[in-house]
C-alpha positions, 0 to 999 in steps of 0.5 A: 347839168346846166339849164339856160334861163335866158340872156346867156345865164345858165344854172346847175339843175341842182341849184334850182329850187323852183321855177314859177310863172310871174303872172300866176304867183304874184297874185299871192301877197306872200309871194310879193312879200318874198320877192320884196325881201329878196330885192331889199337883200340884193338877191334878185338878178334880172336876166330877162331882156324884156318883160320877165315872165317867170322867176327861178329860185335858188338857195341864194338868188332869185332870177327873173327870166323872159322865158316861160316857166314851162319852157325852163321846165321843159329844158330841164326835163329833156336832160333827165 
């Protein structure tokens, strides 16, 4: 099954490792370091049309989304 994460981007639910609220987790130094490393390695794709509210972690990429993390989670939960 595919989950819409914004701007016509859908990911297979089996690819998704986690969905995180940007405001809540970027307070952590380790999370900021992780995102900087991903950005340096070209592993970040911004699929938000405006200000990103969440990010979705997969094996090889991190996607910034303008959807709230609970919206993405809710979409995934409806299909199970």
